[in-house]
Structure formats: structure tokens, C-alpha cells
C-alpha positions in Angstrom: -58.1 128.2 -20.0 -55.1 126.2 -20.0 -53.9 124.9 -23.6 -54.2 121.1 -24.0 -53.3 118.9 -27.0 -55.3 117.2 -29.5 -55.0 115.3 -33.0 -56.2 112.3 -34.8 -57.2 109.0 -32.9 -57.6 105.2 -34.0 -59.8 103.1 -31.6 -59.3 99.9 -30.8 -60.2 97.7 -34.0 -61.7 95.0 -31.5 -63.2 95.1 -28.2 -62.1 98.0 -25.6 -58.3 99.2 -25.9 -55.9 97.2 -23.5 -53.1 99.6 -24.4 -52.3 103.1 -26.1 -49.6 104.1 -28.5 -49.0 108.0 -28.7 -47.5 109.0 -32.0 -45.1 112.3 -31.3 -44.7 113.8 -34.8 -41.6 115.7 -36.3 -40.9 119.4 -36.7 -43.3 121.2 -39.1 -45.8 118.1 -39.2 -49.0 117.5 -37.5 -50.8 114.7 -36.3 -51.8 113.3 -39.4 -48.1 112.7 -40.4 -48.1 109.1 -38.2 -51.5 108.1 -37.3 -51.4 105.8 -40.5 -48.6 103.8 -38.9 -51.5 103.0 -36.3 -53.6 101.4 -39.1 -50.5 99.4 -40.0 -49.7 98.1 -36.6 -53.4 97.6 -35.9 -53.2 94.4 -37.6 -50.6 93.0 -35.5 -52.4 94.7 -32.5 -56.2 94.6 -32.8 -57.1 95.8 -29.0 -55.0 98.8 -29.3 -55.6 102.4 -29.8 -53.5 105.2 -31.3 -53.2 108.9 -30.9 -51.1 111.3 -32.8 -51.2 115.1 -30.9 -50.6 118.0 -32.8 -47.5 119.7 -31.1 -48.5 122.8 -29.1 -46.9 125.5 -31.4 -47.3 126.5 -34.9 -44.3 126.2 -37.1 -42.9 129.6 -38.3 -40.6 126.9 -41.1 -43.7 125.3 -42.2 -47.0 127.3 -41.6 -49.3 124.6 -42.1 -47.3 122.2 -39.5 -46.4 122.6 -36.1 -43.3 122.1 -33.6 -42.8 120.5 -30.0 -40.5 123.7 -29.5 -38.5 126.2 -32.0 -35.1 125.0 -33.6 -32.9 127.6 -34.8 -29.8 125.8 -34.8 -29.1 122.2 -33.5 -27.5 123.5 -30.2 -27.8 121.1 -27.5 -28.6 123.4 -24.6 -31.3 124.7 -26.9 -32.7 121.4 -27.6 -32.6 120.4 -23.8 -34.8 123.9 -22.9 -37.1 122.8 -26.0 -38.0 119.2 -24.9 -38.5 120.5 -20.9 -40.6 123.0 -21.9 -42.9 120.9 -23.8 -42.6 117.8 -21.5 -45.6 119.2 -19.0 -48.0 119.5 -22.0 -47.4 115.9 -23.9 -47.6 114.3 -19.9 -50.7 115.8 -19.4 -52.1 114.6 -22.6 -51.1 111.3 -22.1 -52.2 111.3 -18.3 -55.9 112.2 -19.8 -55.8 109.5 -23.1 -55.0 106.6 -20.1 -57.5 108.0 -17.7 -60.0 108.1 -20.9 -59.3 104.7 -21.8 -59.0 103.4 -18.1 -55.6 102.3 -18.5 -52.7 102.1 -16.3 -49.5 103.7 -17.6 -47.8 100.6 -17.9 -49.9 100.3 -21.0 -48.4 103.1 -22.8 -46.2 103.2 -25.6 -44.3 106.1 -27.2 -43.5 106.4 -30.6 -41.4 109.7 -31.9 -40.1 110.6 -35.2 -37.3 113.4 -35.6 -38.0 116.2 -32.8 -41.0 113.6 -31.7 -38.4 111.2 -30.8 -36.7 113.8 -28.6 -40.2 114.3 -26.9 -41.0 110.5 -26.7 -37.7 110.0 -24.7 -37.6 112.8 -22.8 -41.1 112.0 -21.3 -41.1 108.3 -21.4 -38.0 107.7 -19.3 -39.4 110.1 -17.0 -42.5 108.2 -16.1 -43.8 106.1 -13.5 -44.8 103.5 -14.4 -42.8 102.9 -16.7 -43.9 102.6 -20.3 -44.2 99.3 -22.1 -41.7 100.8 -24.7 -40.5 103.9 -26.8 -39.5 103.3 -30.5 -37.5 106.5 -31.8 -37.4 107.2 -35.7 -34.6 109.5 -37.2 -34.0 111.6 -34.1 -31.6 112.0 -30.9 -31.3 112.0 -27.3 -31.3 115.4 -25.7 -29.4 116.1 -22.7 -27.6 112.7 -22.3 -25.4 114.0 -19.7 -28.5 114.9 -17.5 -30.6 111.3 -17.9 -28.7 109.5 -15.1 -29.7 111.8 -12.6 -33.5 112.4 -13.7 -34.4 109.0 -15.5 -37.4 107.3 -13.6 -38.1 104.2 -15.5 -35.9 102.0 -18.0 -38.6 100.6 -20.6 -37.2 98.8 -23.8 -36.4 101.3 -26.7 -36.0 100.6 -30.3 -33.9 103.4 -32.4 -34.5 103.5 -36.1 -32.6 105.6 -38.3 -32.0 105.9 -42.2 -28.1 105.9 -43.3 -29.4 108.6 -46.0 -30.6 111.0 -43.5 -29.1 114.4 -44.3 -31.4 116.4 -41.7 -30.0 114.5 -38.6 -27.1 112.2 -39.7 -27.2 108.5 -38.6 -24.2 109.3 -36.2 -27.0 110.3 -33.6 -28.5 107.1 -33.7 -25.2 105.7 -32.2 -25.0 108.8 -29.5 -28.3 108.3 -28.7 -27.8 104.4 -28.1 -24.9 105.1 -26.0 -26.3 107.7 -24.0 -29.3 105.1 -23.3 -27.3 102.3 -22.6 -25.3 104.7 -20.1 -28.3 105.1 -18.3 -29.2 101.4 -18.1 -31.8 101.6 -20.6 -32.4 98.1 -22.7 -31.7 99.6 -26.3 -32.1 97.9 -29.8 -30.9 100.1 -32.9 -31.3 99.2 -36.6 -30.1 101.1 -39.5 -32.3 101.6 -42.4 -30.1 101.3 -45.8 -30.9 103.9 -48.3 -33.4 105.5 -46.4 -33.6 109.3 -45.7 -35.1 111.7 -43.2 -38.2 109.3 -43.1 -39.5 105.7 -42.1 -38.8 102.9 -44.5 -40.5 99.7 -44.6 -37.9 97.6 -42.6 -38.4 100.3 -39.8 -42.1 99.8 -40.2 -42.1 96.3 -39.7 -39.3 96.5 -36.9 -41.5 98.7 -34.9 -44.7 96.4 -35.0 -43.0 93.6 -33.9 -40.8 95.3 -31.3 -44.4 96.7 -29.7 -45.9 93.3 -30.1 -43.0 91.6 -27.9 -42.8 95.1 -25.6 -46.6 94.2 -24.7 -45.8 90.4 -24.1 -43.0 91.0 -21.9 -40.7 89.5 -24.5 -38.0 92.0 -24.0 -35.6 92.3 -21.4 -36.0 95.3 -19.0 -32.0 94.5 -17.7 -30.6 97.9 -15.9 -27.3 96.5 -17.2 -27.8 97.3 -21.1 -26.2 97.6 -24.0 -26.5 98.5 -27.6 -28.0 95.5 -29.5 -28.7 95.7 -33.3 -32.5 94.8 -34.0 -32.7 92.1 -36.4 -33.0 92.9 -39.8 -36.3 93.0 -41.6 -36.9 89.8 -43.6 
């Protein structure tokens, strides 16, 4: 029997779901780590369904958690091999969830944290049709030099990173934004002041607004994009 992903789900608060938001958690966590964001954003998008699958592998560094792929060191080649190996499982899960809800792929949004950001960018930029949006918290783009040859779609992307992040330094945000812009992806970014390896209230608010605007078609889909700072919360 083929292995498949599973995790907590949050159905649409009103009527049948007309959009699907898939969360990809970080290294050593599980689907419960991010599904709570759905409860916050559901007030803005009551017809959205949310799902947060557990990554496919038990995590040796966190026995109660999961990993999308092993991390022994922050090596670019290792990261690239990791996202490539996990991508088929995540794609299959997304396809099954869209089918279950009778939704087209354009009604998908991907939201990742840390290692989950790597997965969201790897998968979302190679899907057709293009997802409505991708949000990456505290992560990095794996294999930016390969993206231009592999990219299949250019959905709007929001990157959010804490300036006190000691696990993945905030410089990763700028590297990722530049890599996406070089591939023609419309990208916005925001630095959360005083936030470590986590999601601050400003990032939560910006993410919710970004998704609302993306699904409403209010975000530019230019192929001549450049990093644009997102407006600060408040």
C-alpha cells in the first residue's frame, strides 16, 4: 500500500468550501502546529477549508514530531534532494484534497513554516494551474539556481521572517526574495521585529490579508516582479 499523508482538517465555516489552504509544518513539529492559523484566518475567509498534514517521516531530533526530510546540516544540495524526495507525496495529498472538495488547483494556497516553507515553494511553483498564493514563514528557497528551469507557475508569494531568528537567520528572507524575483515570481516580504523562529502577530495579520487579496485577484501576477516590502501590520 502506498504511503499517504494525513493530518488535522478544519472545514469551511460557511457553506461548501470554495478554497483550500494547505499548511506545511516545520522540522520536528506536526500538523497540529499550524492548523490553529486556520481558525484565525477563517474569520476573514469563512468559505475556506484548511488542512495541515503531518510530514511523512518521524523526526529523529524530535521523537513526537515529523520531518519532510532529514536535516544533518544546512547544505544546499542536501536541502534540494530533500524537497525533491518529499514533493511527490505532498503533491498527491494536495490533489486528493482538491478532488475531495471538488476544487480546481487555482483555488489552492500553500502556507509553510521553516522546512515547510521549503516544501511550499518547491511544490507550489511547479504546479499547474498556479495556486492562488504561497506564504512562507521563517524559511528559505531550496535550489534557487534551478528554479528558472523548473518553474511552472508564478503565484504571488509573501515571505515573513523574524529578525531575531537564530535557527534560520533573517538573511534567508532576502536570498529567497531575490531568487523568486529572478524567476519572475511576484514576491512581497516583511521582517517581524523582535520575533525569533516563529510567527508573530504582525505576520499572522499580514498572512491573512495576503490570502484574502490573493483569492480576490487583487495581487499583481507580473512576470517582471521585484521584492516589495509588505505593509507593516497596524
